[in-house]
C-alpha positions, 0 to 999 in steps of 0.5 A: 184448189178445188173443194172436191180435191180438199175433201178427198184429201181430208176424207179420213178426218171427215169419216172419223168425225161422222163416225163419232157423231153416229156413235154418240147418237146411238149411245144417247138413243139407247140410254135415254127415253126417245121422246125426251131426248130426240130434239136435244140430240138433233141440236147437239148434232147441229152444234158438232157439225157446225163447229167441225165445218168451221174448223174445216173452212178455216183450214181450207182457206189457209191451205187454199191461200198458200196453194193459190200463191204457188199456182199464180207464181207458176202460171206467171212463169216466175221463179218458184224458189222464193216460195220456199226460201222467203219466210213471207211466201209460204211458211211452215205454219201455212201447211203442216207438211211444208217442212217435209216438202222443203226437205224433199226439195232440198234433197232433190236439188242437191242430187240434181246439182251433183248430177249436173256437175258430173255431166258438165265436167264430162261435157267439158272433158269431151270438148277438150279432148275433141278440140285437141284431137281436131287440132292435131288432125289439122297439123296432119292435114297441113303436112298432107297439103305440103306433100300435095304441093310437090305433086305438080307433075301429077295434076289429076292426083293432086286435084283429087287429093286437094279436094279430099283435104278440103273436105276433111278441113271443112268437117274438122271446122264443123266439128269444132263449131258443133263442139262450141255450140254444145258447150255451156258458154257457147262462146258468143261475142258481140262485134261489128259484122260486115255482111259482104266480108262474111260472104267473101270468107264463106265463098273462100272456105268452099272454093275447092268444092265449087271449083271441083264441080265448076259451079259459078258464083254470082255475088252482089252482096252489099257491105251492110254492117250490124252487131252480132257474132262474126264467127257464127254468122260465117258458120251459118253462111258457109254451111249453106254454101257447102250444102249448095255445093253438094246438091248442085250439079256440075256447071251449076250456079249459085246466086248470092244477093242482099236487100235492106228493108225497114226490118233489117238486112236479108241475105239470099243464097239461091242455087239451081240444084236438085231442090228439096221435095215439098213434103220435106221442106219443113224438116230441113232444120230437124236434127239428123234429117237428111231427106231423100237427097241426103240418103243418096249421098253418104256425105250427108249427116243432117247435123249441119243445118240443124246447128246452123238453125240452132245458132241462128235462133240463139243470135236472134237471126232469121233463117228460112228455106224455100225450094222447088224440086228440080229447079232451085233452093234458096236460103234467106238469112235475116239480120234484124235491126235493133228496134225490130229485134227488141220487138220480136224478143218481147212478142 
């Protein structure tokens, strides 16, 4: 606490005491001979000022001690709850106004807790509703697939319907994933992950999109094993491949490879599609960002890559993109080894 701030906070008391000293001086000067009392009045003024200054000094030191304790806690990024809960931290005797401050904070915390509980309940209700609705839609889609299977004589119609069904299935699965990502628990499980198997499953999930545009897949991913969440990694890889299928022209190519170094395992997913403008490259993972390419297609929402990056950060996975417009786009997903991951968490 700065001395100037303290003085500003105590200006009423300082002004009142200065007024008392001036008043006493005026009374003494008008009621007694000046020659005999001037020195005594000056001596009395010094005593009053000294005693007042001593009182302010000890009050300031006690107040500043409590202030610095709270300030240090905040600067070190520690939890501040103990300042008001432990008797040895900042007691009511340290700051007279601390009782009111405690009551105000308790009131605000209680009000915030009630709002948080209400919000959590609404989010959980929304999650349950969306989950049930999406599962019902999946049942409807299964019936549609059965009908499509009977249209063997109408190959062209059947292929178009199958493509649209796969689009809906992908979006439904994406909606379920996004709902889980926004849920408080986030549904994260640590398990042994086979990178090669993840890539195979992600390719299979997007197979209809690749077939529809005659996009070839060149995959040389090694079966690297590590501990992470299989479901979310599949979501990230599948989302990247789906994006590649959207922005790669017919008869294009997607090359998937992997590499290991001292830091971890790296998955490279590169397409020869339309690419990303240089000025938009840094915004690929922004919420709702579709870019100039996405605006040309009503299918782009700008949410898929945002949630992919969000879950990658949650899992401690590296995710970056590089591109040259009209030439290629390459996503790099990095799974760090445990020793390097711990170093990154500490830094």
